[in-house]
C-alpha positions in Angstrom: -10.6 -33.5 2.5 -10.6 -30.7 5.2 -8.4 -27.9 4.6 -7.1 -24.7 6.1 -6.3 -21.7 3.7 -3.9 -19.2 4.6 -3.6 -15.5 3.3 -0.1 -14.8 2.4 1.1 -11.4 3.3 0.1 -10.6 6.8 -0.4 -14.3 7.7 2.1 -16.5 6.0 5.0 -13.9 6.0 5.5 -10.4 7.4 3.2 -7.9 5.8 5.1 -5.4 3.8 2.7 -2.7 4.9 1.5 -0.9 1.9 2.9 -1.8 -1.1 4.1 -5.5 -2.4 6.8 -8.1 -1.0 8.6 -7.6 -4.5 11.8 -9.6 -3.9 12.8 -12.6 -2.1 14.9 -10.9 -0.1 11.9 -9.3 1.7 9.9 -12.3 2.1 10.0 -13.5 5.7 8.1 -16.3 6.9 6.0 -15.9 10.1 7.3 -18.4 12.9 3.4 -18.3 14.1 2.5 -19.5 10.6 4.6 -22.4 10.3 3.3 -23.7 14.0 -0.2 -23.0 12.8 0.3 -25.1 9.7 2.0 -27.9 11.6 -1.2 -28.2 13.9 -3.5 -28.2 10.9 -1.4 -30.8 9.5 -1.3 -33.0 12.9 -5.3 -32.4 12.6 -5.7 -33.8 9.6 -6.4 -31.0 7.3 -4.9 -29.9 4.2 -2.8 -26.8 3.9 -3.4 -24.0 0.9 -2.7 -20.5 0.3 -5.1 -18.2 -1.1 -3.6 -14.8 -2.2 -4.2 -11.9 -4.2 -1.0 -10.2 -5.8 -2.0 -7.9 -7.9 1.7 -6.3 -8.0 2.2 -8.1 -11.1 -0.6 -6.8 -13.1 0.4 -3.5 -11.7 3.9 -4.2 -13.2 5.6 -3.6 -9.5 7.0 -7.1 -9.6 7.4 -9.7 -12.4 5.5 -13.1 -12.6 9.3 -14.7 -12.5 9.9 -12.7 -9.1 6.6 -14.0 -7.4 7.2 -17.6 -8.7 10.8 -17.3 -7.3 9.3 -16.4 -3.7 6.8 -19.2 -4.0 9.2 -21.8 -4.7 11.5 -20.6 -2.0 8.3 -20.8 0.3 7.4 -24.4 -0.9 11.2 -25.4 -0.2 11.0 -24.1 3.2 7.7 -26.0 3.8 9.0 -29.1 2.5 12.2 -28.6 4.5 10.3 -28.4 7.7 7.6 -31.4 7.1 4.7 -29.2 6.2 2.8 -30.2 3.3 1.1 -27.5 1.1 -1.5 -28.9 -1.5 -0.8 -25.6 -3.6 -0.5 -21.9 -3.7 -3.5 -20.4 -5.1 -2.7 -16.8 -6.7 -4.9 -14.0 -8.5 -2.5 -11.6 -10.3 -5.4 -9.4 -11.7 -5.7 -5.8 -11.3 -9.2 -5.4 -10.7 -12.2 -7.3 -9.1 -13.0 -8.2 -13.0 -12.3 -11.9 -12.6 -13.5 -14.7 -10.4 -10.4 -15.6 -8.4 -9.4 -12.1 -6.8 -10.6 -12.1 -3.1 -13.2 -11.3 -1.9 -14.4 -13.6 -5.0 -14.4 -17.2 -3.8 -12.6 -18.6 -7.0 -9.3 -19.5 -5.6 -11.0 -21.7 -2.7 -13.3 -23.1 -5.1 -10.5 -24.1 -7.8 -8.7 -25.7 -4.7 -11.8 -27.7 -3.6 -12.5 -29.1 -7.3 -8.5 -29.9 -7.6 -8.5 -31.7 -4.2 -11.8 -32.8 -3.2 -12.1 -30.3 -0.4 -14.9 -30.0 1.9 -15.4 -26.3 2.0 -17.7 -26.4 4.5 -15.6 -28.3 6.8 -12.6 -25.8 6.2 -11.1 -22.6 7.3 -10.0 -19.6 5.5 -7.4 -17.1 7.7 -6.5 -13.9 6.8 -5.9 -10.5 8.0 -8.2 -8.5 5.7 -11.9 -8.7 5.2 -11.5 -9.7 1.6 -10.2 -12.7 2.8 -13.0 -13.5 5.2 -15.4 -12.5 2.5 -14.0 -15.0 0.0 -14.1 -17.6 2.7 -17.6 -16.9 3.6 -18.6 -16.8 0.0 -16.9 -20.7 -0.6 -18.8 -21.8 2.5 -15.7 -21.8 4.7 -15.8 -21.0 8.4 -13.3 -18.1 9.1 -10.8 -16.5 11.1 -9.6 -12.9 10.8 -6.2 -11.9 12.2 -6.6 -8.0 13.0 -5.9 -6.0 15.8 -8.3 -3.5 14.6 -11.3 -5.6 12.9 -13.7 -3.4 11.0 -17.2 -3.3 13.4 -19.0 -5.4 10.5 -16.7 -8.2 10.1 -18.2 -11.3 9.4 -15.5 -13.6 10.6 -16.4 -16.3 12.7 -13.3 -15.8 14.7 -11.1 -12.6 15.4 -7.7 -12.7 16.9 -5.6 -9.6 17.5 -2.4 -11.0 16.0 -0.5 -13.8 14.4 0.9 -14.8 17.6 -2.4 -16.3 18.8 -3.0 -18.2 15.6 -1.4 -21.7 16.7 -3.2 -21.5 20.1 -6.6 -20.7 18.3 -6.2 -23.7 15.5 -5.3 -26.0 18.5 -8.8 -24.8 20.3 -10.9 -24.9 16.9 -9.4 -27.7 14.9 
């Protein structure tokens, strides 16, 4: 199976800026993500989310609050006909684990659980840690960032989430 992995904050939902989405009321799904996910689905790709959520470890939100946000997201995706393989989430504080991006652990776990061909898959994120996780897992990458770092290793760069559906329609 091929898969498109989406980062959460800034890609799936509106970025909170500095800080964390701590409550369901502050979680706003981006329409361009829904369009992009539908394109991936229509092209035969699995869809998964890979997200760092260290706000749990730092005590800014509980695991229950995070689970409530993710359950709401899953419900919304089901209602719109977008099947999600899973939400892979690292809640650790530091980079001492293998799952916190830029480590590839979340993507490797998904590949093992769903028989995903990572070389035929994509990682989409708004941060260089997303890109590095994708590259380390063997995926192709798309960075969604208006001011990308000069040394980005992303395969493709787009300035804002609004361009993601067209980009995926071209690349997939």
